[in-house]
N, C-alpha and C positions, 0 to 999 in steps of 0.2 A: 738847350741853353742858348740864349741870344748871342753871347760872345762866340760860342762855337759855331753857330750858324753863319755869323758874319764872316768869320775867318774862312770857313769853307767856301762861301760865296766868292770872297776875294780871291782865294786860291784858284777857283774855277775860272774866274775872269782872266787872271794872269795866264793861266795855261792856254785858254782859248785864244788870247791875243797873240800868242806865239812870239812874244818879245824876245829879242836876242841880247838884251842888256844884262848886266850882272845884277842878279836879285839876291845875292848872299845875305845881305842885312835883313831883307824882307823875310827870307826863309828862317833866319834865326829868330826873328820876332814871332813868326807863326809857330815855330817849334816851341819857343818859350811859353807862349800862351797855351798851346796844346798840353805841354807838360804841367802847366799850372792847373789847367782844368782837371787832369788826371790826379794831381796832388790834392785838389779840393775834394774830389770824389773819394780818394783814399782816406783823407782826413775824416770825411763824413763817416765812413765805415769804422774807422778807429775810435772816433768819439762815441759812437753808439755802443761799440764793444766795451769801451771804458765805463760808460754809464751802467751797463749791466754788471760789469765786473765790480765796480764800486759798490753797487747795491748788494752784491753777494758778500763782499768783504764786510759791509756794515752789519749784515744779518747773520753771518755764519756762526754756527756752533761747532764747526769742524776745526781740525788742526792742519797746519801747513807742514807738508813733508819735504818740500824742496822749492827753490827759486832758481830759474834759469834765465839768463839774459837773452833778449831777442835782438839780433842784428840784421841790418839791411845794408847791403853794399859796404860792409865793413864798419858800419856805424851802429852803435847800440841805440835802439829806438824804444825799448820796453823790456818787459819781463813776463815769463810764463810762471804762474804760481800753481804748484801741485798741492792737492789736499788729500787727507787720509781717506775720506769716503766720497766726496763730491768730485765732479769733473773739474779739470784744470781750467784756469782762466788766463787770458793774456791782457796785460795793460800796457798802454803806450805812453811815452813821454817824448818830447823833442825840443830842440832849440827853436827860437823864434823863426818862423818860416819865411818863405819868399814874400816880398811886399806887394806882389801883384804885377800887373803888366807895366806899371810906370816906374818901378824903382828897384833897387838892389836889395839884397838881404838886409833887413833892418828891424825897426821896432814893431811891436805887435799891432796888427790892424784892428779892424772892428769885428772880427769873427767872434760870435758869441762864446762866452765861457760858462759851461755848466760845471758846477761843483757842489759840495755839501758843506753844511755848517752845523755844529752841535749846539743845540739850544739849552736853555736852563732846565728843561724837563729831562735832559739826558739823551734825548733822541736826536737823530741826524735828519736834516731837512735839505732838500735840493735848493740850490741857488743859481741865479742867472746873472752873470756879471756882478757877483757879490751881493745881490739882493735876493730875498726869499722868493722862490718860484711858487706861484699860487695857481690854484685851479680856477674854474669859471665862477665858483661860488666865493672865491676870495680866501680859501683856506690854504695855508702853507702845506706843501706836499712833503710828507714824511718819507724818508728813504729807507728806513728800517722799521720792522715791527708792524703793529696794527695801524691802519690808515683811516679809521673812522668811516666817513662817507665814501672813501675810495675803494673799499673792499669789505669782505666779510671779516668779522673780528678774528684776529689771529693770523691774518694774511698781510703781506707787504704790498704797498702800492706799486703799480707798474713803473718800471724805470723810464724816465723821460727819453724821448727819441728826438734826434735832430737830423734834418735833411735839407738839402738844397731844393729850391722850388722845382727845378727840372727833374728831380728824382722822386717827387711825391707820387704815390700810387693813385690809381683812379678810384672813384667811388668814395673819396674822403670829403670831409667838411672843413672849409677854411673859414675861420671866424674873423679874419681881419680883411680890410680893404674891400668890403662888400663881397667877399668870396672870390675876388680876383687873385690869380696866381702870378707871382713874379719869379721867373726861372732863376734869376741871379740872387734872390734873397734866401735867407735862412729861415726855416720854419721849425717850430717846436710842438711836440705832442706829449701830453701828460696822461692820456687815457688809452694807452696801448694802440697808438697810431690810428685812432678814429677821428679825432678833431685836431686841427693844426692851427698855429698862430704864427704870423710873420713876426720875427723878433729883430731883424735888421734888414738893410737893403744893399749890402756890399759884400764883395768876396775878397776882403783884405786878407792880411796875414793870418795863418792858422795858430800861431803862438803855441804855448804849452798846452798839452791835452790832459786836463783833469789832474794828472799826477806830475809833480814837479820833476825837472830833470834830476836824475840820480835820486829820485824820491822813494826808492825801495831799498831799505837798509836791512840786509840779511846776514851781515858779518859782525856787527858790533856786539850783539847779544846772542847768547846760545839758547835763550828761552823764547824770544819773540822775533817776528819780522815787523819792522816799522815802515808804514806807508805815509809819505808826506804829500799832501794835496797841493795843487797850484792854487794861488789866490790872486787878488788884484794888486798885491804889493810884492812882485817877484824879486825885488831887490832886498827884501827883508824876510827871508825864509823862516826866521825864528818864530814868527807868529802864524805860520801856515798850519792849517789843521793836520793832525796826524792820527793814524790808526795803528793799534798794536794787535797783531794776531799771533797767538801762541804757536810756537814750533812744536811739532809732535816729537816727543822724546821717549815714546814707549810707555805711556800711562799703563801701569800694570801692577802686578802683585806677585810676591814670592811666598810660597806656602811651605811650612815645615811642621813636622809633628812636634807637639809640645814637649820640651825637654831635649830636642835635637837641634843641632846647628846646621844640619844638612838640608838644603833645599830639595823639595820633591821634584822628581821628573814628571811633568804633567802628561807625558806620553805613556807612562807605565802605570799599571793598576796599583792602587794603594790597598794593602791589606788592612781592613778596618776591624778593630776590636771594639766591642760595644762601649760607647761613650768616648771614643777617641776624640782628642782636641787638636785642631790644627791652629797654629799661630801664623798670622799673615803680616807681611811687611809690604808697604805700598811704595811704588816707584813712579816717578814722573818728572815733568819739567819744573815743577815748583813744589818743593817739599812742604811748604806751608799749606798750599792749596790741597796737596795730596792728603795731608793728615787731617785738615780741618774741614774741608768742603767736599771730600770724596765720600760718596755713599757706597757701602759694601753690603751686598745681599747675597744669600746663598740658598740654593734649593737642590733637591735630588730629583733626577730624571731617570727614566728607563728602568725603574726598579720599584716594585710595590713595597710599602712599609718602611722606606728609608726617610730620614729627616736630617736637615742641616740647619743650624741656628747660628747666625753671625752676631757677635757682640762687639760693637764699635769701641766700647770703653776699654775692653781688655784685648782688642784686636785678635779675637779668636773665633773659630768656627767649630762647633761641637757636632759630631756625627753620631747618629744612633739609628737603630733598625729593629724592626720586628722580625727581620730575616725571613719574610715570606718569599723573597727572591734572594739569590746569592750575590747579585752584583747590581750596580747602579752607576749613575754618572753624577758627580758633584759639579754643579754649575755655579760659578762665582761671578756676579755681575758688579762691575764698577761703574758708577755714574758720577761725573764731576759737576762743578758748579755751573757749567754751560750746557748741562743736560746731554753731554756726550757720554756714551756708554761703551763699555767693552766687556766681553764675557770670556771666561776661561773655563775649560772643562777638565775634569780629572776622573778617570775611571776608578771605581772603588769596588772591592769585593770583600765578602765576609771572611774574617779570620778569627782565630782564637788567641788569647794571651798564652804565651809559653812557646816551647819548641817542639812539643809532641814526643819527647824522648822519655825514657823511664826516669831519668834524673830531673828533667825539666818538662813535665807533662803539660799539655794544654789545660788551662784552668777554666773551670765552669763555675760561675757564681750567680747566674741569672736565668730566668725562664727563657729570655730571648736567646741566650747562648745555647740552651738545650734545643730550642726550636731551630736555631741555625744548624745544629748538628743533624737534626732530622732532615732539613732541607738538603743539606749536602749529601748525606748518605742516600737519600732517595734519588738523587741525581747520579747515583752509582759511583760515588767516591767512597770506598769502603773503609779507608783509614787502616788498612792492614799494617801492623807494626807500630802504629801510633798509640800514644797513651794520653788518656784524659783523666782529670781528677777534679772532683767537686771541692770547693773551698768553703762552702757554707750551705745551710739548708736552703732549698729552692721551692718557692711556691709558684705553681703554674697558673694561678688565678688570673694573671694578666694576659695569658695567651689562650686559655681554654676555660670553659665553664658554662653551666646552664643559664646563668644570668646575663651573659654577654650577648651582644648583637640584639639589643632591645628585647631580651628574654627568649629569643629563638635559640640561643646557645651556640657555642663554638666548640667543636670537637678538637681534641689533640690529634695532631698528625704524627703517627708513630715514626720512630727512627728505623728506617728501612721499610721495605714492603715485601709481601709474599702473596703471590697469586697461585694458590695451590691447584686450582682447576686447570690453569694453563702452564704450570711449571715455570713461572717467571718470578725472579727474586732480585731484590737489592739488599744485600746483607751488610751488617756492621761487622768489621773484622778486627777492630782495634781492642784496646784495653780501657774499660770504663771503671774507674775506682770512685765509689761514692764517699770513701774515707769516713764512714760512720754517720754521714749526714742523712737528712730526710728530704724526699721529694714529695710535696703535697699538692693537692688540687688537680690531680689527673682526672680528666673528664672526657669520656667518649660515649655518645649516645648513638650506637650503631644499630639498634634493634629495628627502628622504622626504616632504616636505609639498607638493611640487609648486608651490613659490612662484615667482611671476614678479616682475620689476622689483625686484630686490634689489641694493643697493649702499649706500654711505654716504648718498648722495642717491638717492631713487627717481626724482624728476622735477625737472629744472632748467628753469624757464620762460624765455620769450624775453627777459624783462627782467633776468635774473639774470646775475651774474658770480661764478664760483667760482675761486679762485686761490691759488697760492703755499703749498702744503703737500705733505707726503709722507704716504702712507697705507700702513699695514701691517696684515696680518691674513689672513683667509680667508673667501671667500664662495662659496656654492653655491646653485643653484636650477634652475628649469626653463628659462626663457628671459628675455631682457633682464636679463642678469646682468653685473655689473661691480664694480670697486673703488670708483671715484669716484662715478659716476652711472649708473643704469640707462638713463635717457633724458635727452638734452640738447637744449634749444631755445635756450639762451642762450650764454654764453661761458665756457669753461673754459681757464685759462691757468696756466702755471708749476707744474703739478701733476705729482707723480711717484707712480706706483702700484707698491707692493711687496706688494700683496695678492693672494694666489693666488685665481684665479677658476675655477670649474667650473660649466658648464651641462650638466645631465643630463636627457635626455628621460624622459617617462613610459613605462611598459612597454607601453602599447597600441600596436599596429602602426599606423603612419601618423602618430603624434604626432611632433613635431619639437622639438629643443632648439636652443639657439644664441642669436644676437644677444648675444654675449658679447664683452667687450673690457676691457682694463685701465683705460681712462679712462671709457668709456661703452659700454653695450650697443648703443645706437643713437644716431646723431647727426644732428640736423637744425639744429644751431647751428654755433658756431665753437669749434674746439679749437686752441690756440696754445701752442707751447713746452712740451708735455707729454711725459712719458716713462713707458713701461711697463717694469718690471724684474722682473715676476713671471709665472709660467707661466699661460697661459690654455688651458683645455681644454673641449671640447664633446664629449659622448659620448651615444650613444643610437641610436634607430632612424634618425633623420634629424638630423644635426648640422650646423646651418647658421644663419647664418654667424658666424664669429668672427674677431677681429683683435687685434693688440697694442694698438691705440688704441681702435678701435670695431668692433663686429660689423658694422654697416652704416652707411655715410655716405649720407644721403638727399639729396633734391633741393636742399635749402637748406644742406646740410652743407659746412663748410669745415674742412680740417685743414692747419695750417701749422707747419713746423719742429718736428715731433714725431718721437720715436724709439721703437723697440722693441728691446730687447736680450734678451728672454726667449723661451723655447720656446712656440710656438703649435701646439696639437695638436687636430685634429678626428678622432674615431675612432668607428666604428660601422658599421652597414649603411647604404648609400646608393646613389645612381646618379649619372650625369653631371650631373644638374640640381641636386644638393644637395651638402652638405659643403664650403661655401665657407670657405676659410681664407686669411688674408693677414697679412703682417707688420705692416701698419698698419691695414687695414680689410678685413673679409671681402668686402663689396660696396661699390662706389662709384658714386654717381649724380651727383656734383658735382665738388668741387675738392680735390685733395691736392697740396700743393706743399712742397718743401724738406724732405721727410721721409726718414728713414733706418731701415732694418731690418737689424739684425745678428744677430737670433735665428733659429734654425732653425724652419721652418714645415712641418708635416706634416698632410696632410688626406686624406679619403676621396673627395674629388670634385675640384672646381676649386680650384687653389692658386696663389698668387702671392707674390712677395717683398714687394710693396707692397700689392696688393689682388688678391683671387682673380678678381673680375670687375669691369670698369668699363664703365658706360654713361653716364658723366657728362661734365661740361664739359672738364676738363683734369687731367692728372697731369703735373707738371713739377718738375724739380730734385730728383728722388728717387733714392735709392741703396739697393740691396740687396747685402749681403755674406753673408747667411746661406744655409744649404743649404735648398733648396725641394723637397719631395717630395709627390707626389700620385698618386692612382689614375687620374685622368682628365686634364683639360687643366691643364698646369703651365707657368708662365713665371717668369723671373727678376724681372720687374717686375710683370706681371699675367698671370693665367692666361688669361682671356678678355677680349679688347678688341674691343668691337662698336660703341661710340659714343664721341663726344667726341674729345679730342686727347691725344696722348702725346708729350711733348717734353722733351729734355735730361735723360734719366734713364740710369743705368747699373747693370749687375749684374756682380758678381764672384763670386757664390756658385754652388755646384753645383746643377744642376737635374735632377730625375729623375721619370719616371713609372713607376708599378708596374703599369700596365695597358696595354692595346693602344690607346693614345690619343696625345695630342700633347704635346710638350715642346719649349720653345725658350728660348734664353738671355735674350731680352727679353720675348717673349710666347708663350703656348701656341698661341693661335689668334687671327686677326684678319681684318678686312675693311676696315680703316681706315688712313689715313696715319699714319706714325710718323716723327717728326722728331728728328734729332740725338741718337739713343740708341745705346748700345753695350753689349756683353757680352763678358766674358772667361771666364765660368764653364763648367765641363764640363756636357755635356748627355747624360743616359743614359736607357735604357729597354729593355724587353724586345723581342725580335724581333716585328716587326709594328707597333711603335709608330712614329709619325711624329716624328722628331727633327731639329731644326735648330739650328745654332749661334746663330741670332738668333730664328727664328720656327718653331714646330712645324708650323702649318698656316696657309695664307693663301688668302683668297678675294677678293682685291682690295686696293687701296690702294697708296700710294707710300711706299717706305722706303729710297730710294737715298741719303739722307744719314745712314743708320745704319751702324754698323760692328760687326764681331765678330772675335774672334781668340782662340783657346785656346792658352795657353802650352804649348809642346811639340808643337804641331800637332794637327790633327784631320782625320779623313776625312769629317766631316759637311759637308753643304751648308748654306748660309745658311738655307734653308727646307726643312723635312722633307717636307711635302706642299704643293705650290704649284699652285693652280688659276689663277694669273695670273703668267706668267713675266717680266713687265716690272718694271724698277726694284727689284730685290731689294737687301737690305743688302749692304754691301761687306765682303769678308774682308780683314783685315790680315795679310799674309803675311810682313811684315818686310823684304821686298826691294822689290817694286814699290809696294805700299801700306804706308805706315808711320803710326804714331800721331802723330808730331810733325814728321816730315820729309816732303820731297817737295812736289810742287806739284799744284794743282787737286784733283781727287777722290782723288788718291793720298795726300793729307795729311788724315788724319782730324780732327785738331784744327782746322785752318783751315776745312775743309769744314763741320763741325758748327757752329762759331761763326757762320759766314756764314749757315747755314740758320736759326739762331736769330734773327739780325738780320732776315732776310727775313720770317720768321714774325711777328715783332713789328711790322714795318712794315705788314703786311697786316691787323693787328687793330684794329678800331674799338672793340671792347669791351676796356677796359684790364684787366679781371679775367682775360682770357685771355692777356695778355702774359706772356712768360717772363722771370723776373728772375735768370736764371743763365747763366753762361758757363763754358766749359772752360778749363783751363790744365794744363800739363804737371806731372806729379807729380815733385817734387824728391826724394822719398824712394826711394833706390835699393832698399831692402829690400822695398818693396811695389810698385815700379814695374812689375814684370813682370805682376802680376795687375791692378794699377790704374794704367795708364799715364797716364790723365787724371783730374783731379779737378774737381769743380764748385765754383764760387765765386759767391756772390750778388753781384749788381750793383745799384747804387742806381737807375740809369736803364736800363730795358730797351732 
């Protein structure tokens, strides 16, 4: 700078002269000018800062969070403005500065004044000394928004820059004075410091700097900060341009569950019941803006199958889920009229309506709720001690079905799971009460996928009770396949299966299918008052075992008062040791009592009207009226009876073997005592088969209190093949031995009831006592085939 060079030269000359006179006044003047030079350089920095700050204020969509005065040497010279999202800015204002080297503090000199003015189009434009600042093409330079030729659409023009000539960088272009630079003049650039224009030639007073003194008002309003700009009429601030930037006051939202006045804690998970509605209340600096111009949107994140729908008119957000996942995150986005946005998150998790107690059970009304139960139980929350209750019929068509997924089908995911091969289980342990309702649309196509343990419930644990509903649909798989439950260790009562069940083996030789039943694939719990009304089929290389109620009744399994009225079919390649098919149970290792089969049962191996094979404690009070057909050992009550007790059961259905094996009206083969049982069904088979009116083959045991008689007469013996000729069943011939007349052993009714009494008297284990007695059938139409009927008795 020329002035600075002159002063330094003069100072050097004085020092070199070594004059001994008093130069105090000279030093004061030199210091004064040096300070002025520093002040001008400082002003230069401040004005450029202000230009950038002003442009940010004009274009901001942010909110102000604080205003802090800036002081220098105890004098307030500006303000620091803090924003919610963008970096803070500092703006400077000051009194009229020093008048230069020749005067005292006074009026404003000729320092250029950069400011802004709002035009008719609503935009702000840069001004120089009150006149519009134009670019080289003569266009007014816009301070906010799109700048046309000055930038790409959607961008703001560069903020003007002002520098002393002595501060201009190298490599720039000066458009005035033939490109010559004047160190003491002010230069202006409007193209990001590339091209510069001399705009005056003096370094007079600095005056106010863009913003008028005390031009930041942050105390009058609680909603806005008002900025007053300096102009060319400083004595009349009323007409000065002003800007209003809103104060940030927590633009936000309060969420409540509809019907509740308590605000939700956004840090705590919300238990979501299907169709839950949240009500929102908006908060912010301007109630009118918040209500009218704020956009509220909602979405669910981090959870498959969840949805959220915001309704501005009702100020609600409705939540729903397919419950593929147990939890998600509700994201609520607020966007204001300045395109400022803020988001809130609320963790949510699946919940049921109700409290889960016996008095206030969890309520189930939708397919999604049942699917949610499956998802939770499969995550090993077993709900032990909790109670569930259906409130209406439920159709599963929305969550499973062969027509879903563009025709590829979607399988039902069972409640709980059982990996029998690896002994891994997730059981349901609560109480599930269907309350007399129907679940329809169950669909599982597990044949091609080799799925095991497929049913509505995969695994019912020992503490669970499942009761009182009807099930419709179709289920297929490899083994442990059923309508109600693949496996049961608890109690199933009052359930009716109308779901078609198919167990189909894999193609590899030696693999087996089976463990299929209408109520459960396998049972080691209790099944009471349940009914199967749908076809049960097992097919494949080795199909075993299947039954109308259960495929296999294990050592702790108890089946009481259950019925099957549907076809039971086991088909495929097998041998005598496989292909177990029974009207009630394919195999029995414990107790079956008071059960009736009226459906036809056909198998490739051992087949029986009640059970194909029994090695359990007792079968009592059971009835078969269906036709029973098998390739190997076939019986009206049980195909093979090797262990346990068989008492007070009768068969009226036709029994046939298709192979050279054994068939009998009561049992196919036995080596055990049979008490008070009878059969009136026809027994047929090919030449070479061992056929008996009561027993196909016997290798011991006492059966003298059992009777048989085929209407129209028969040439069969009581036992087809007898390895023990003592105490065989008695044939009712209608003359000597009669069903209800005669005395002693000639009276079948009296003899069998007496045998039941004797049996009960000899039992110390009450679970083995028989609770049934015979009485004459009073129905003449059925009397010939069913001369006696069973009646349950309270006291055995």
